[in-house]
C-alpha positions as CSV (number, residue, x, y, z in Angstrom):
1,X,-27.9,0.4,7.7
2,X,-26.1,-0.7,10.6
3,X,-23.4,-2.8,12.2
4,X,-23.0,-3.1,15.9
5,X,-19.9,-4.2,17.7
6,X,-16.4,-3.0,19.0
7,X,-15.7,0.1,17.1
8,X,-12.5,1.6,16.2
9,X,-13.6,5.3,15.9
10,X,-11.1,8.1,14.9
11,X,-11.2,9.2,18.8
12,X,-10.8,5.5,20.1
13,X,-13.0,2.7,21.0
14,X,-16.3,2.6,21.1
15,X,-18.8,-0.3,22.0
16,X,-22.3,0.4,20.0
17,X,-23.5,1.1,16.9
18,X,-22.4,2.3,13.4
19,X,-25.3,3.8,10.8
20,X,-24.3,4.3,7.3
21,X,-25.0,4.5,3.4
22,X,-22.2,5.2,1.4
23,X,-20.7,7.8,4.1
24,X,-20.4,7.0,7.9
25,X,-23.9,8.4,9.5
26,X,-23.8,8.0,13.2
27,X,-21.7,6.1,16.1
28,X,-24.2,5.5,18.7
29,X,-22.7,4.2,22.1
30,X,-24.4,1.2,23.5
31,X,-24.1,-2.6,24.9
32,X,-23.2,-5.1,22.7
33,X,-22.5,-9.0,23.6
34,X,-19.2,-10.5,24.0
35,X,-19.0,-12.0,20.8
36,X,-19.2,-8.9,18.9
37,X,-17.2,-8.4,16.4
38,X,-14.2,-5.8,16.3
39,X,-14.9,-2.9,13.5
40,X,-12.1,-1.6,12.1
41,X,-11.7,1.5,9.7
42,X,-11.3,-1.0,6.0
43,X,-7.7,-1.3,5.0
44,X,-5.8,1.1,2.6
45,X,-3.1,-0.4,0.5
46,X,-1.0,2.0,-1.3
47,X,1.1,-0.9,-3.2
48,X,-0.6,-3.2,-5.4
49,X,1.3,-4.7,-8.4
50,X,-1.7,-7.6,-8.3
51,X,-3.6,-10.4,-7.5
52,X,-6.0,-13.0,-7.8
53,X,-4.1,-14.1,-10.9
54,X,-4.0,-10.9,-12.8
55,X,-0.9,-8.2,-13.3
56,X,-1.9,-4.2,-13.1
57,X,0.1,-4.0,-15.9
58,X,-2.1,-5.8,-18.0
59,X,-5.5,-3.0,-18.4
60,X,-8.6,-2.8,-17.0
61,X,-9.4,-6.3,-16.7
62,X,-6.8,-7.3,-14.4
63,X,-6.8,-4.2,-12.8
64,X,-10.8,-5.2,-11.4
65,X,-10.1,-8.6,-10.8
66,X,-7.1,-7.6,-8.5
67,X,-9.4,-5.0,-6.9
68,X,-11.8,-7.4,-6.3
69,X,-9.3,-10.2,-4.4
70,X,-8.4,-7.7,-2.4
71,X,-12.1,-6.3,-1.0
72,X,-12.0,-10.1,0.2
73,X,-9.0,-9.6,2.1
74,X,-10.3,-6.4,3.7
75,X,-8.6,-3.5,1.3
76,X,-11.4,-1.2,1.0
77,X,-9.1,1.1,-1.3
78,X,-6.1,1.1,-3.2
79,X,-3.1,2.1,-5.6
80,X,-2.9,-0.4,-8.3
81,X,0.8,0.2,-9.0
82,X,2.6,-0.6,-12.3
83,X,6.1,-1.8,-12.1
84,X,9.2,-0.4,-14.1
85,X,7.9,-0.6,-18.1
86,X,8.7,0.6,-21.3
87,X,6.4,3.7,-21.8
88,X,3.7,2.1,-23.9
89,X,3.1,-0.4,-21.7
90,X,2.9,2.3,-18.6
91,X,0.2,3.9,-20.6
92,X,-1.7,1.0,-21.3
93,X,-1.8,0.4,-17.3
94,X,-2.2,4.0,-16.6
95,X,-5.5,3.5,-18.9
96,X,-6.6,0.6,-17.1
97,X,-6.5,2.0,-13.4
98,X,-8.1,5.5,-14.4
99,X,-11.3,3.3,-16.2
100,X,-11.4,1.3,-12.7
101,X,-11.3,4.4,-10.5
102,X,-13.6,6.4,-12.6
103,X,-16.2,3.5,-12.6
104,X,-16.4,1.1,-9.5
105,X,-18.1,-2.3,-9.7
106,X,-19.8,-4.4,-7.5
107,X,-17.4,-6.5,-5.4
108,X,-14.4,-3.9,-6.0
109,X,-12.2,-2.7,-4.0
110,X,-12.5,1.4,-4.9
111,X,-9.5,2.2,-6.8
112,X,-7.7,6.1,-5.7
113,X,-5.3,6.3,-8.1
114,X,-2.0,4.7,-8.9
115,X,1.9,4.3,-7.6
116,X,3.9,4.4,-10.0
117,X,7.0,2.3,-9.2
118,X,9.4,3.7,-11.2
119,X,10.5,4.1,-13.9
120,X,13.1,6.5,-12.7
121,X,14.9,3.6,-10.1
122,X,18.9,2.9,-9.9
123,X,19.6,0.0,-12.4
124,X,21.7,-1.5,-9.6
125,X,19.1,-1.5,-7.4
126,X,16.3,-3.1,-9.4
127,X,15.3,-5.9,-7.1
128,X,12.5,-7.8,-8.9
129,X,11.7,-4.7,-11.2
130,X,11.8,-5.5,-14.7
131,X,14.9,-3.9,-16.3
132,X,13.6,-0.4,-17.8
133,X,14.8,2.3,-15.6
134,X,14.5,5.9,-17.6
135,X,16.3,9.1,-17.0
136,X,13.4,11.5,-14.9
137,X,11.4,13.5,-17.9
138,X,8.8,16.0,-16.8
139,X,6.9,15.5,-20.0
140,X,6.8,11.7,-19.8
141,X,5.5,11.9,-16.1
142,X,2.9,14.5,-16.8
143,X,1.8,12.4,-20.2
144,X,0.8,9.5,-17.6
145,X,-0.3,12.2,-15.2
146,X,-3.0,13.0,-17.9
147,X,-3.9,9.4,-18.3
148,X,-4.4,8.5,-14.8
149,X,-4.6,10.1,-11.1
150,X,-0.8,9.6,-10.1
151,X,-1.1,9.7,-5.9
152,X,2.2,8.1,-5.2
153,X,6.0,7.6,-7.1
154,X,8.6,5.8,-5.5
155,X,11.9,6.9,-7.6
156,X,15.7,6.9,-6.8
157,X,17.0,10.4,-5.7
158,X,20.4,10.1,-7.5
159,X,18.8,9.4,-10.8
160,X,17.0,13.1,-10.4
161,X,19.5,15.3,-11.2
162,X,19.0,18.6,-9.0
163,X,16.2,16.9,-7.4
164,X,14.1,18.3,-10.7
165,X,11.1,15.5,-10.9
166,X,10.7,15.8,-7.1
167,X,9.9,18.9,-7.1
168,X,7.8,18.9,-10.2
169,X,5.6,16.1,-8.4
170,X,5.7,17.6,-5.2
171,X,4.2,20.9,-6.2
172,X,1.2,18.9,-8.1
173,X,0.4,17.2,-4.7
174,X,1.9,13.9,-5.7
175,X,3.6,11.8,-2.4
176,X,7.0,10.8,-3.5
177,X,8.6,7.6,-1.6
178,X,12.4,7.1,-1.6
179,X,13.1,3.5,-2.9
180,X,15.2,1.3,-5.5
181,X,18.1,3.3,-4.6
182,X,21.6,3.5,-3.9
183,X,21.7,6.9,-2.4
184,X,23.8,7.5,0.6
185,X,22.7,9.3,4.1
186,X,23.6,12.6,2.8
187,X,22.1,12.5,-0.7
188,X,18.8,10.5,0.8
189,X,18.0,13.9,3.5
190,X,18.9,16.5,0.5
191,X,15.8,14.7,-1.2
192,X,13.8,15.1,1.8
193,X,14.7,18.7,1.7
194,X,13.5,18.8,-1.6
195,X,10.1,17.4,-0.8
196,X,10.3,14.0,-1.0
197,X,8.4,12.3,1.9
198,X,8.7,8.4,2.8
199,X,9.7,5.4,1.6
200,X,9.1,2.3,-0.5
201,X,9.0,-0.6,1.2
202,X,11.9,-0.2,3.8
203,X,15.2,-1.9,4.3
204,X,14.3,-3.5,0.7
205,X,16.2,-2.7,-2.5
206,X,18.2,0.5,-0.8
207,X,21.2,0.8,1.0
208,X,21.5,-0.6,4.2
209,X,21.8,0.9,8.0
210,X,26.0,0.9,9.0
211,X,27.1,3.2,11.5
212,X,29.7,4.9,9.4
213,X,27.3,5.0,6.2
214,X,23.9,5.1,7.2
215,X,22.3,4.8,3.8
216,X,18.5,5.1,3.1
217,X,17.6,3.3,5.8
218,X,19.3,5.5,8.1
219,X,17.6,8.2,7.0
220,X,14.5,7.0,7.2
221,X,15.0,6.0,10.8
222,X,16.4,9.5,11.4
223,X,14.1,11.7,9.9
224,X,11.3,9.9,7.9
225,X,7.6,10.6,9.7
226,X,5.8,8.4,6.9
227,X,7.1,5.1,5.6
228,X,5.6,1.8,4.1
229,X,7.3,-1.4,4.8
230,X,5.8,-5.1,3.7
231,X,5.1,-7.0,6.7
232,X,5.1,-10.7,5.8
233,X,7.7,-11.3,8.1
234,X,9.9,-12.5,5.0
235,X,10.8,-9.1,3.6
236,X,11.9,-7.6,6.8
237,X,13.0,-9.0,9.7
238,X,10.4,-9.0,12.9
239,X,13.5,-7.1,15.0
240,X,13.8,-4.7,12.4
241,X,10.0,-4.2,12.3
242,X,10.4,-3.3,15.6
243,X,12.9,-0.8,15.3
244,X,11.1,1.0,12.6
245,X,8.3,1.0,14.7
246,X,9.8,2.9,17.3
247,X,11.5,5.3,14.9
248,X,9.2,6.2,12.5
249,X,5.7,7.6,14.2
250,X,3.4,7.1,10.9
251,X,5.0,3.4,9.6
252,X,2.4,2.2,7.5
253,X,2.3,-1.1,5.9
254,X,1.4,-2.3,2.7
255,X,1.5,-5.8,0.8
256,X,2.9,-5.4,-2.5
257,X,1.1,-7.7,-3.7
258,X,1.7,-9.7,-6.9
259,X,-0.5,-11.3,-9.2
260,X,0.2,-14.9,-7.0
261,X,-1.8,-12.8,-4.2
262,X,-4.7,-14.8,-3.2
263,X,-3.5,-18.3,-5.8
264,X,-1.9,-21.3,-5.3
265,X,1.4,-22.1,-5.7
266,X,2.8,-21.6,-9.4
267,X,4.2,-18.9,-12.6
268,X,2.7,-15.2,-12.4
269,X,3.0,-12.1,-14.6
270,X,4.9,-8.9,-13.1
271,X,5.0,-6.9,-15.7
272,X,7.6,-8.3,-18.4
273,X,8.7,-10.8,-16.1
274,X,7.5,-14.3,-14.7
275,X,7.2,-14.7,-11.0
276,X,7.0,-17.9,-8.8
277,X,5.1,-18.5,-6.1
278,X,6.7,-21.2,-3.8
279,X,5.1,-21.3,0.2
280,X,3.8,-18.0,0.5
281,X,6.6,-16.0,-0.9
282,X,7.0,-15.0,-4.4
283,X,10.9,-14.8,-6.5
284,X,12.4,-14.5,-9.7
285,X,14.3,-17.7,-11.5
286,X,17.6,-16.5,-9.1
287,X,15.8,-16.2,-6.1
288,X,15.1,-12.5,-5.2
289,X,12.2,-11.9,-3.8
290,X,9.7,-10.3,-6.3
291,X,7.0,-8.5,-4.3
292,X,4.4,-10.7,-2.4
293,X,1.7,-12.7,-1.8
294,X,0.3,-10.7,1.4
295,X,-3.5,-9.6,1.9
296,X,-4.0,-7.0,4.0
297,X,-5.8,-9.1,6.5
298,X,-3.0,-11.2,7.0
299,X,-0.9,-8.0,7.6
300,X,-3.1,-7.1,10.6
301,X,-2.9,-10.4,11.9
302,X,1.1,-10.2,11.5
303,X,1.5,-7.1,13.3
304,X,-0.7,-7.9,16.3
305,X,1.2,-11.1,16.2
306,X,4.9,-8.9,16.8
307,X,2.9,-7.3,19.7
308,X,1.0,-4.6,18.5
309,X,-2.3,-3.9,20.1
310,X,-5.3,-4.4,17.7
311,X,-6.1,-0.4,17.3
312,X,-2.7,0.5,16.6
313,X,-1.9,-2.1,14.2
314,X,-5.8,-1.6,12.3
315,X,-4.1,2.2,12.0
316,X,-0.9,1.6,10.4
317,X,-3.2,-0.4,7.5
318,X,-6.1,1.5,7.4
319,X,-5.7,5.4,8.8
320,X,-1.7,6.3,8.1
321,X,-1.4,5.1,4.5
322,X,-4.8,7.5,3.9
323,X,-3.5,10.6,5.7
324,X,0.4,10.0,4.0
325,X,-1.6,10.6,0.2
326,X,-4.1,13.1,1.6
327,X,-7.3,10.5,1.5
328,X,-8.7,12.2,4.8
329,X,-12.1,10.8,4.5
330,X,-10.9,7.0,4.3
331,X,-9.1,5.0,6.4
332,X,-11.4,6.0,9.6
333,X,-14.5,6.0,11.2
334,X,-16.1,9.0,11.6
335,X,-19.4,11.0,10.8
336,X,-19.0,11.7,7.1
337,X,-16.0,9.3,6.2
338,X,-16.4,6.7,4.1
339,X,-18.4,3.6,4.7
340,X,-15.6,1.2,4.3
341,X,-15.6,-1.3,7.3
342,X,-14.1,-4.5,8.1
343,X,-15.1,-6.7,10.8
344,X,-12.7,-9.5,12.7
345,X,-13.4,-11.9,15.0
346,X,-11.3,-11.0,18.0
347,X,-11.6,-14.6,19.3
348,X,-11.1,-16.4,16.8
349,X,-7.5,-15.1,15.4
350,X,-8.9,-12.2,14.0
351,X,-10.5,-14.1,11.3
352,X,-12.4,-12.0,8.8
353,X,-15.8,-11.8,9.0
354,X,-17.3,-9.3,7.0
355,X,-16.1,-6.4,4.5
356,X,-18.1,-3.1,3.6
357,X,-16.8,-0.9,1.2
358,X,-19.0,2.6,0.4
359,X,-21.4,0.7,2.2
360,X,-21.8,-2.3,0.3
361,X,-21.2,-5.8,1.7
362,X,-18.5,-7.6,0.1
363,X,-19.1,-11.6,-0.3
364,X,-16.5,-13.5,0.3
């Protein structure tokens, strides 16, 4: 099979044709028409609690619904993200994610493991997380790891006394992001030294930057190589996004999409909570932002609208998140990489015109 257009390769833009099966075979330079699409690496979303009306806490069927909905918006690989929950609920989610990861079906994005957002969070910084924070427990986390490939964990370092959990996760090749945290700048820097390597939905549910108390945000801006951010232009002001882009070289973007993504306004599940989609955003009953309804194709348009060129915006949705969790054969167009592509119309507001997951064209 082949695609012809303006191809964003690992080496930069190449006009020509990419041939592929389930992986990229060759990239052949050649003339293309002025109306040819931009061919981008498939988007890699590391923070996905739900989508298409389904919450990943509910098990296999919900994870599949979520994977199908996000594939139609350009996500070719994702980490379903269980929220903070009682242990039994978490194991249901883990089992469902593991089944889908092992058996990708037609129309689905590839599930590449799980991102645990908690349950080791600061009880005072839960945001929209259900109220089931727990004390770090190596045996408990290892039970989840036995059920599903955990690729990423969000935790609050101040609840991890002695950084025992951070060191354990890092030693087992699991990325640790700091989030839902009331930590000081100094506590955050100590967690980075212990093995934490990123930040979850930067600016949200964490101590803000103050010039005499830099907090988690200040530590991220001063020291982070990687951090995740929700670019729906609601969670974070455009000016703060620009500041983070200048400070953090591999800032990448996630949706933090709930079951409300891809759905009309209404009520949807988020773990044991019910959230409400109104006007494109998602809230708890008290007005607290509760994840998002963002999709990755809209994230691309938002980043370009902020002034990023298309290549830079694309890599922050594909290459950088893939690199963060060591997925060296995803999030890029290069020989032997997974044949994951997003086609967009450069002349028509970057409208999505095609999605290919591991060589399969997705209907949408």
